[in-house]
N, C-alpha and C positions, 0 to 999 in steps of 0.2 A: 295504268291499270293496277289494281291491288297495291297502290302506294308506290309504284315504281314507274320509271320511264320505259314504256314498252316499245314505242315507236317514236321517231322524230324525223323531221325533215326541215329543210330551210332553203330558201331561194334568196339570192341577193347578189349585188354587185358592190365592189369596193376595192380598196387597196389589198395588196397581197397579205398584209398583216391581219386585216379583218377577216379575209377569206380563210387564211390558215387557222386563225384562232377559232372560227366557227366550225371548221371541219374537225379540228382536234377536239373541241368541246363535244361535238356530236359523238365522236368515238368514245370519249371518256365517260359520258353519262348514260349511254344506252344500256338499259337493263338494270340500272342502279335504282335503289329506293330514293324517294324524294329527299329524305333526311340526309342521305349521303351526298346527293347532288347539291343541296344547299351548303353542306360543309365544304364541298369541292369548290363551289363558287366563292365562298368566303376565303378559302386558302389561295385561290387564284388571284383574287383581288388583293390579298396581302402580298403576293408575289409582285403584283403590279404597283405596289406602294399606295394603294387606294385606302384611305382611312375608313374606320367603321362609322356607324351612324352618329357617334358622339364626336367624331373628328380625331379619334385616337388611332395610332398605328395598329394594324391587325397583327396580333401575335400568331405566328404560324403554329398550327396543330400538327405535331410530328406524325400523328397517326393517319393524317390525310395525305396520301401520296399523289403527286401530280403526274408522275411518269413523263411521257413525252412533252407534256405542257410546259415543263421547265425550260424547254428550248426557246420559249418566248420571253424568258427573263431579260434578255438583252434589250427589249423594248423600253425598259425603265430608263435607259440612258437617253432616250428621246421622248421627253414628257408629252410633246404634242401627239405622239403616236399611241400613248396609253389608251386613249379613247377608242382607237381603232381595234386594239386587242380586246377591250372589254365590251364592245358594242353587243356582240352576240350573247355574252354572259348576262348583261343587263336585260336584254330582250327575253332571255330564258327566265329570269326572275319575274319579269312582268307576266309572262305566260303562266308560270306556276301560280302566281297570285290570282290570276283569272280562272284557273282550273278549279 
């Protein structure tokens, strides 16, 4: 509503990393303008060492604060689990594209 995430909810089953990431993402984006949400998604993907659309590393934007989401940084040590941490974030981007 009015260019911001006014409400959100999710249902799902998965590993503890995917569930934690989805829950933390929900807390982080609620009430934020979509432009800030997109910047947060980009920053989070950078934290997870996901490259940008051109395959280049994402340079962190110091103005975008991750807060508690930084606790998920340890996932990077386990590359097969990165998809678990980013599943809900990718789903969010898909939902924003459809909105």
